[in-house]
BAROFI-720492 format. One record per residue (C-alpha): residue number from 1; residue in one letter; y, z, x. Coordinates in nm, 3 decimals. Layout:
REC   num   residu        yy        zz        xx
REC   NUM        a         Y         Z         X
...
//
This chain:
REC   num   residu        yy        zz        xx
REC     1        m    -9.817    -0.902    -1.456
REC     2        q    -9.780    -1.020    -1.116
REC     3        g    -9.410    -0.952    -1.109
REC     4        k    -9.467    -0.599    -1.263
REC     5        n    -9.726    -0.517    -0.998
REC     6        r    -9.496    -0.622    -0.732
REC     7        a    -9.211    -0.389    -0.855
REC     8        l    -9.467    -0.119    -0.889
REC     9        g    -9.603    -0.164    -0.537
REC    10        r    -9.249    -0.114    -0.409
REC    11        r    -9.232     0.206    -0.554
REC    12        p    -9.380     0.427    -0.263
REC    13        v    -9.156     0.265    -0.012
REC    14        l    -8.841     0.287    -0.202
REC    15        a    -8.931     0.615    -0.375
REC    16        g    -8.997     0.802    -0.051
REC    17        l    -8.670     0.700     0.091
REC    18        a    -8.464     0.707    -0.240
REC    19        g    -8.635     0.944    -0.476
REC    20        l    -8.564     0.702    -0.762
REC    21        a    -8.853     0.484    -0.858
REC    22        g    -9.112     0.740    -1.008
REC    23        a    -8.863     0.806    -1.272
REC    24        f    -8.793     0.436    -1.369
REC    25        a    -8.951     0.227    -1.636
REC    26        a    -9.024    -0.126    -1.536
REC    27        t    -8.905    -0.256    -1.873
REC    28        a    -8.615    -0.447    -2.008
REC    29        c    -8.310    -0.207    -2.064
REC    30        g    -8.302    -0.284    -2.439
REC    31        p    -5.200    -1.112    -1.249
REC    32        e    -5.194    -0.946    -1.608
REC    33        g    -5.246    -1.202    -1.901
REC    34        d    -5.353    -1.496    -1.682
REC    35        v    -5.257    -1.804    -1.883
REC    36        r    -5.328    -2.158    -1.793
REC    37        p    -5.447    -2.468    -1.964
REC    38        p    -5.814    -2.543    -1.949
REC    39        a    -5.969    -2.880    -1.843
REC    40        a    -5.928    -3.160    -2.085
REC    41        e    -6.190    -3.168    -2.338
REC    42        a    -6.430    -3.459    -2.361
REC    43        a    -6.352    -3.511    -2.741
REC    44        g    -5.988    -3.615    -2.627
REC    45        g    -5.714    -3.455    -2.469
REC    46        p    -5.626    -3.101    -2.322
REC    47        s    -5.648    -2.826    -2.595
REC    48        a    -5.385    -2.537    -2.625
REC    49        p    -5.352    -2.290    -2.332
REC    50        v    -5.599    -2.014    -2.366
REC    51        a    -5.581    -1.660    -2.195
REC    52        h    -5.782    -1.485    -1.958
REC    53        q    -5.809    -1.113    -1.864
REC    54        p    -5.727    -1.023    -1.523
REC    55        g    -6.000    -0.894    -1.289
REC    56        v    -6.225    -1.216    -1.296
REC    57        v    -6.017    -1.464    -1.083
REC    58        t    -5.748    -1.245    -0.972
REC    59        p    -5.814    -1.103    -0.609
REC    60        p    -6.032    -0.798    -0.614
REC    61        p    -5.866    -0.524    -0.454
REC    62        s    -6.051    -0.248    -0.247
REC    63        a    -6.174    -0.002    -0.524
REC    64        a    -6.337    -0.032    -0.848
REC    65        e    -6.507     0.168    -1.130
REC    66        l    -6.751     0.003    -1.354
REC    67        a    -6.868     0.177    -1.669
REC    68        a    -7.033     0.079    -2.012
REC    69        y    -6.974     0.280    -2.337
REC    70        r    -7.098     0.283    -2.685
REC    71        v    -6.858     0.237    -2.958
REC    72        t    -6.879     0.561    -3.163
REC    73        g    -6.718     0.451    -3.497
REC    74        g    -6.943     0.261    -3.744
REC    75        d    -6.718    -0.020    -3.879
REC    76        r    -6.494    -0.302    -3.795
REC    77        a    -6.175    -0.087    -3.828
REC    78        a    -6.304     0.149    -3.558
REC    79        l    -6.403    -0.120    -3.312
REC    80        a    -6.047    -0.280    -3.384
REC    81        e    -5.879     0.048    -3.290
REC    82        v    -6.087     0.080    -2.973
REC    83        l    -6.000    -0.264    -2.847
REC    84        r    -5.625    -0.176    -2.910
REC    85        l    -5.644     0.115    -2.717
REC    86        l    -5.828    -0.048    -2.433
REC    87        g    -5.573    -0.333    -2.438
REC    88        t    -5.277    -0.081    -2.424
REC    89        e    -5.433     0.084    -2.125
REC    90        a    -5.482    -0.251    -1.955
REC    91        a    -5.119    -0.332    -2.018
REC    92        r    -5.021    -0.014    -1.837
REC    93        t    -5.178    -0.104    -1.493
REC    94        g    -4.977    -0.170    -1.177
REC    95        l    -4.925    -0.479    -0.940
REC    96        g    -5.281    -0.563    -0.824
REC    97        e    -5.456    -0.341    -1.085
REC    98        s    -5.665    -0.452    -1.381
REC    99        i    -5.867    -0.335    -1.644
REC   100        t    -6.112    -0.611    -1.789
REC   101        v    -6.306    -0.539    -2.098
REC   102        s    -6.645    -0.725    -2.182
REC   103        a    -6.891    -0.701    -2.490
REC   104        g    -7.270    -0.630    -2.454
REC   105        a    -7.515    -0.780    -2.694
REC   106        s    -7.559    -0.463    -2.888
REC   107        l    -7.188    -0.494    -3.020
REC   108        f    -7.310    -0.789    -3.233
REC   109        d    -7.554    -0.587    -3.409
REC   110        g    -7.514    -0.482    -3.789
REC   111        r    -7.267    -0.218    -3.746
REC   112        f    -6.939    -0.449    -3.705
REC   113        g    -7.047    -0.744    -3.877
REC   114        l    -7.001    -0.976    -3.566
REC   115        a    -7.354    -1.123    -3.568
REC   116        a    -7.265    -1.465    -3.669
REC   117        v    -6.996    -1.483    -3.384
REC   118        r    -7.204    -1.376    -3.112
REC   119        p    -7.175    -1.563    -2.784
REC   120        r    -7.457    -1.813    -2.794
REC   121        r    -7.601    -1.715    -2.451
REC   122        l    -7.547    -1.326    -2.452
REC   123        t    -7.864    -1.125    -2.468
REC   124        a    -7.971    -0.799    -2.350
REC   125        m    -8.033    -0.824    -1.964
REC   126        p    -8.410    -0.863    -1.920
REC   127        a    -8.617    -0.700    -1.653
REC   128        f    -8.664    -0.959    -1.358
REC   129        p    -8.991    -0.928    -1.144
REC   130        s    -8.814    -0.714    -0.877
REC   131        d    -8.657    -0.477    -1.121
REC   132        v    -8.748    -0.100    -1.181
REC   133        l    -8.482    -0.038    -1.470
REC   134        d    -8.384     0.287    -1.569
REC   135        p    -8.261     0.255    -1.950
REC   136        a    -8.020     0.516    -1.874
REC   137        w    -7.819     0.290    -1.660
REC   138        c    -7.848    -0.034    -1.861
REC   139        h    -7.654    -0.207    -2.138
REC   140        g    -7.366    -0.056    -2.364
REC   141        d    -7.153    -0.206    -2.648
REC   142        l    -6.868    -0.255    -2.401
REC   143        a    -6.837    -0.286    -2.028
REC   144        v    -6.502    -0.176    -1.872
REC   145        q    -6.420    -0.291    -1.502
REC   146        v    -6.140    -0.103    -1.345
REC   147        c    -6.011    -0.234    -1.023
REC   148        a    -5.730    -0.067    -0.798
REC   149        a    -5.624    -0.019    -0.443
REC   150        s    -5.776     0.323    -0.375
REC   151        p    -6.069     0.518    -0.507
REC   152        e    -5.849     0.766    -0.664
REC   153        r    -5.635     0.545    -0.850
REC   154        a    -5.949     0.360    -0.981
REC   155        a    -6.105     0.695    -1.091
REC   156        e    -5.774     0.781    -1.259
REC   157        l    -5.749     0.459    -1.470
REC   158        a    -6.112     0.490    -1.557
REC   159        g    -6.056     0.842    -1.683
REC   160        r    -5.789     0.707    -1.906
REC   161        v    -6.031     0.453    -2.046
REC   162        a    -6.284     0.702    -2.095
REC   163        g    -6.046     0.924    -2.278
REC   164        a    -5.877     0.664    -2.494
REC   165        g    -6.112     0.749    -2.801
REC   166        g    -6.402     0.616    -2.984
REC   167        l    -6.618     0.560    -2.694
REC   168        e    -6.935     0.728    -2.564
REC   169        q    -7.017     0.665    -2.191
REC   170        v    -7.349     0.509    -2.107
REC   171        w    -7.326     0.477    -1.733
REC   172        r    -7.045     0.471    -1.493
REC   173        m    -7.038     0.384    -1.112
REC   174        p    -6.763     0.391    -0.860
REC   175        g    -6.734     0.109    -0.605
REC   176        f    -6.541    -0.002    -0.313
REC   177        r    -6.513    -0.333    -0.108
REC   178        q    -6.579    -0.245     0.260
REC   179        g    -6.383    -0.483     0.501
REC   180        n    -6.213    -0.653     0.184
REC   181        e    -6.025    -0.985     0.274
REC   182        i    -5.899    -1.285     0.052
REC   183        g    -5.958    -1.608     0.203
REC   184        r    -5.861    -1.973     0.163
REC   185        g    -5.841    -2.071    -0.197
REC   186        g    -5.895    -1.692    -0.312
REC   187        r    -6.235    -1.683    -0.196
REC   188        a    -6.324    -1.293    -0.175
REC   189        f    -6.515    -1.155     0.138
REC   190        a    -6.637    -0.802     0.206
REC   191        t    -6.919    -0.639     0.408
REC   192        n    -7.198    -0.469     0.236
REC   193        l    -7.379    -0.155     0.334
REC   194        f    -7.663    -0.360     0.518
REC   195        g    -7.361    -0.458     0.753
REC   196        f    -7.370    -0.834     0.620
REC   197        r    -7.058    -1.021     0.507
REC   198        e    -7.056    -1.108     0.132
REC   199        g    -6.877    -1.414     0.001
REC   200        a    -6.952    -1.669     0.271
REC   201        g    -7.058    -1.910    -0.017
REC   202        n    -6.848    -1.771    -0.296
REC   203        l    -6.629    -1.999    -0.517
REC   204        e    -6.263    -2.056    -0.434
REC   205        a    -6.099    -1.845    -0.732
REC   206        e    -5.768    -2.045    -0.688
REC   207        d    -5.945    -2.362    -0.781
REC   208        t    -5.844    -2.397    -1.144
REC   209        a    -6.051    -2.703    -1.210
REC   210        l    -6.367    -2.540    -1.056
REC   211        m    -6.324    -2.214    -1.260
REC   212        d    -6.295    -2.425    -1.570
REC   213        r    -6.624    -2.604    -1.480
REC   214        q    -6.834    -2.297    -1.365
REC   215        v    -6.652    -1.964    -1.491
REC   216        w    -6.458    -2.015    -1.795
REC   217        v    -6.578    -2.088    -2.146
REC   218        r    -6.355    -2.371    -2.279
REC   219        a    -6.246    -2.484    -2.623
REC   220        g    -6.464    -2.733    -2.758
REC   221        s    -6.788    -2.622    -2.608
REC   222        d    -7.082    -2.518    -2.810
REC   223        e    -6.992    -2.144    -2.804
REC   224        p    -6.809    -1.990    -3.109
REC   225        a    -6.419    -2.086    -3.106
REC   226        w    -6.304    -1.729    -3.020
REC   227        t    -6.484    -1.722    -2.692
REC   228        a    -6.246    -1.982    -2.526
REC   229        g    -6.104    -1.828    -2.211
REC   230        g    -6.378    -1.588    -2.167
REC   231        s    -6.692    -1.570    -1.935
REC   232        y    -7.014    -1.440    -1.893
REC   233        q    -7.050    -1.112    -1.685
REC   234        v    -7.352    -0.979    -1.490
REC   235        v    -7.365    -0.642    -1.355
REC   236        r    -7.657    -0.538    -1.150
REC   237        l    -7.687    -0.164    -0.987
REC   238        i    -7.898    -0.216    -0.682
REC   239        r    -7.988     0.074    -0.457
REC   240        f    -8.043     0.012    -0.092
REC   241        a    -8.345     0.154     0.107
REC   242        m    -8.097     0.230     0.398
REC   243        p    -8.352     0.406     0.643
REC   244        l    -8.599     0.146     0.599
REC   245        w    -8.344    -0.133     0.662
REC   246        d    -8.194     0.066     0.963
REC   247        a    -8.514     0.090     1.121
REC   248        d    -8.547    -0.304     1.164
REC   249        a    -8.404    -0.473     1.466
REC   250        v    -8.094    -0.693     1.399
REC   251        p    -8.287    -1.020     1.452
REC   252        k    -8.528    -0.908     1.177
REC   253        q    -8.236    -0.843     0.964
REC   254        e    -8.057    -1.158     1.029
REC   255        a    -8.409    -1.333     0.940
REC   256        v    -8.388    -1.167     0.581
REC   257        f    -8.061    -1.275     0.518
REC   258        g    -8.046    -1.607     0.694
REC   259        r    -7.719    -1.536     0.879
REC   260        r    -7.599    -1.378     1.203
REC   261        k    -7.486    -1.030     1.148
REC   262        d    -7.168    -1.053     1.373
REC   263        s    -7.052    -1.368     1.285
REC   264        a    -7.188    -1.444     0.935
REC   265        a    -7.271    -1.804     1.064
REC   266        p    -7.605    -1.957     0.934
REC   267        l    -7.875    -1.922     1.184
REC   268        g    -7.865    -2.246     1.393
REC   269        g    -7.499    -2.276     1.326
REC   270        a    -7.198    -2.139     1.527
REC   271        r    -6.951    -2.049     1.252
REC   272        e    -6.960    -1.883     0.912
REC   273        t    -6.831    -2.235     0.735
REC   274        d    -7.125    -2.418     0.883
REC   275        v    -7.345    -2.561     0.635
REC   276        p    -7.731    -2.435     0.683
REC   277        d    -7.918    -2.757     0.810
REC   278        y    -8.221    -2.720     0.543
REC   279        a    -8.292    -3.086     0.568
REC   280        n    -8.391    -3.066     0.959
REC   281        d    -8.562    -2.740     0.911
REC   282        p    -8.817    -2.814     0.623
REC   283        d    -9.073    -2.560     0.755
REC   284        g    -8.832    -2.276     0.759
REC   285        r    -8.834    -2.214     1.136
REC   286        i    -8.477    -2.161     1.183
REC   287        i    -8.390    -2.032     0.829
REC   288        s    -8.690    -1.884     0.675
REC   289        l    -8.786    -2.015     0.338
REC   290        d    -8.783    -1.684     0.188
REC   291        s    -8.442    -1.580     0.334
REC   292        h    -8.164    -1.478     0.091
REC   293        i    -7.924    -1.773     0.143
REC   294        r    -8.187    -2.033     0.115
REC   295        r    -8.335    -1.900    -0.200
REC   296        a    -7.986    -1.820    -0.359
REC   297        d    -7.856    -2.175    -0.265
REC   298        p    -8.123    -2.425    -0.150
REC   299        r    -7.859    -2.705    -0.154
REC   300        t    -8.076    -2.916    -0.330
REC   301        p    -7.959    -3.218    -0.581
REC   302        g    -7.828    -3.021    -0.898
REC   303        s    -7.811    -2.692    -0.740
REC   304        e    -7.418    -2.691    -0.737
REC   305        a    -7.430    -2.654    -1.111
REC   306        h    -7.553    -2.316    -1.069
REC   307        r    -7.278    -2.157    -0.851
REC   308        i    -7.131    -1.842    -0.990
REC   309        l    -6.823    -1.644    -0.903
REC   310        r    -6.916    -1.332    -0.727
REC   311        r    -6.707    -1.014    -0.730
REC   312        s    -6.925    -0.753    -0.607
REC   313        y    -6.872    -0.374    -0.473
REC   314        s    -7.072    -0.134    -0.264
REC   315        y    -7.139     0.214    -0.394
REC   316        r    -7.207     0.531    -0.230
REC   317        l    -7.329     0.856    -0.452
REC   318        p    -7.416     1.206    -0.319
REC   319        p    -7.766     1.233    -0.200
REC   320        d    -8.029     1.271    -0.474
REC   321        a    -8.233     1.588    -0.541
REC   322        a    -8.452     1.507    -0.261
REC   323        g    -8.167     1.482    -0.008
REC   324        h    -8.213     1.082     0.004
REC   325        e    -7.911     0.868     0.053
REC   326        n    -7.806     0.719    -0.257
REC   327        a    -7.600     0.384    -0.187
REC   328        g    -7.620     0.024    -0.243
REC   329        l    -7.440    -0.261    -0.427
REC   330        v    -7.248    -0.308    -0.783
REC   331        f    -7.337    -0.675    -0.809
REC   332        v    -7.120    -0.830    -1.052
REC   333        c    -7.071    -1.216    -1.122
REC   334        y    -6.893    -1.467    -1.385
REC   335        q    -6.996    -1.769    -1.515
REC   336        n    -6.982    -1.990    -1.838
REC   337        d    -7.351    -2.001    -1.894
REC   338        l    -7.597    -1.724    -1.800
REC   339        e    -7.901    -1.931    -1.800
REC   340        q    -7.764    -2.190    -1.553
REC   341        g    -7.587    -1.956    -1.365
REC   342        f    -7.726    -1.612    -1.277
REC   343        a    -8.063    -1.635    -1.441
REC   344        t    -8.160    -1.956    -1.262
REC   345        i    -8.060    -1.798    -0.907
REC   346        q    -8.227    -1.467    -0.991
REC   347        r    -8.565    -1.669    -1.040
REC   348        r    -8.529    -1.849    -0.730
REC   349        l    -8.490    -1.532    -0.540
REC   350        a    -8.827    -1.403    -0.677
REC   351        g    -9.034    -1.295    -0.358
REC   352        e    -8.733    -1.323    -0.096
REC   353        a    -8.763    -1.113     0.220
REC   354        l    -8.483    -0.901     0.081
REC   355        e    -8.704    -0.758    -0.214
REC   356        r    -8.864    -0.504     0.020
REC   357        y    -8.512    -0.325     0.086
REC   358        v    -8.355    -0.324    -0.260
REC   359        l    -8.423    -0.159    -0.604
REC   360        p    -8.233    -0.309    -0.907
REC   361        f    -8.225    -0.040    -1.149
REC   362        g    -7.954    -0.090    -1.403
REC   363        g    -7.650    -0.281    -1.531
REC   364        g    -7.641    -0.561    -1.798
REC   365        y    -7.512    -0.883    -1.948
REC   366        y    -7.185    -0.884    -2.114
REC   367        y    -6.934    -1.131    -2.243
REC   368        t    -6.573    -1.079    -2.090
REC   369        l    -6.340    -1.136    -2.390
REC   370        p    -6.052    -1.371    -2.354
REC   371        g    -5.722    -1.247    -2.247
REC   372        v    -5.401    -1.178    -2.468
REC   373        t    -5.117    -1.442    -2.475
REC   374        p    -4.808    -1.262    -2.329
REC   375        g    -4.556    -1.233    -2.615
REC   376        g    -4.799    -1.293    -2.881
REC   377        d    -4.859    -1.071    -3.171
REC   378        d    -5.248    -1.026    -3.124
REC   379        h    -5.434    -0.788    -2.920
REC   380        l    -5.746    -0.756    -2.695
REC   381        g    -6.040    -0.868    -2.906
REC   382        h    -5.839    -1.000    -3.195
REC   383        a    -5.993    -1.344    -3.178
REC   384        l    -6.345    -1.199    -3.199
REC   385        l    -6.250    -0.982    -3.498
REC   386        a    -6.062    -1.249    -3.682
REC   387        a    -6.360    -1.498    -3.635
REC   388        a    -6.596    -1.253    -3.811
REC   389        t    -6.347    -1.184    -4.096
REC   390        p    -6.470    -1.350    -4.422
//
């Protein structure tokens, strides 16, 4: 109840600026063919190579479209045709482009006979204490992430996906990466619309052992066998209260994030790569205890296990009916365990200073399907459908 009251209490601030929250319900919303061997399994020896879809660890280009769809057909044959069509569209993308397909929890209901092979940790995304979720912007049987170098090309590819047949759109959001940069080890950086650099603590996507440990579901895990090579995807649509944020002085903004706005260095540090010195700042006099970076990664024993691979985009839509700015973040992350990754971090963020300026209103939990082995005779989703076949 306390979390719900806090979300409702934020409505006057964010609704007056964004014209959204009064209409929302604070409830739960019900390179191509990347192939490499996973880490050796504890049971003995490395398993056969698995395929990963592009668009997870591959470098994010500057534009994207994320959308969720319902599968309109009512049987497994209809779903198989949809996945084949999506796989065909993905195979037609150019260099640096990608179409990545993930399954929502609703895909594993009774329509397609997939309930017995649902990824163990896949559920509908719940409402967290700071959320004011709009059901029209949540969930979907399939989530499709389209990435390209320009917004026009991303929109073109997304249009081809929407027109592939057998799909009904639930929601769709264009995104862009301002100041997009790929750093050492494939670490992705961008600048969000609050003017702060994203990605300072992100994982190095080129570290294959790290990706196997934190991102990819491996063969021999407690997940259904077909999931090997996939990953849990979280999408969060977050509207920013830009006028409220812009009214604050830079030092106050820096205290909210815990970093310098110009250099991205943690407060008290000189460089972006400096490690926050929490041990010598136990009372939060330098980096506030409710700052974003301190809540997201407290650097305590065991917190390393909760790290996630972030691949987020900014969005900017036309002003709403009241003329208020409609802009924010399409937060996207990947991990091999939703509870250990995103959910744990999100609970730590409850009550952070940044909550005053953001309104999470949509998105969902999804499972990114394994990729297709080049030269093989399977198709996108083949392993899933084969696993459910009697």
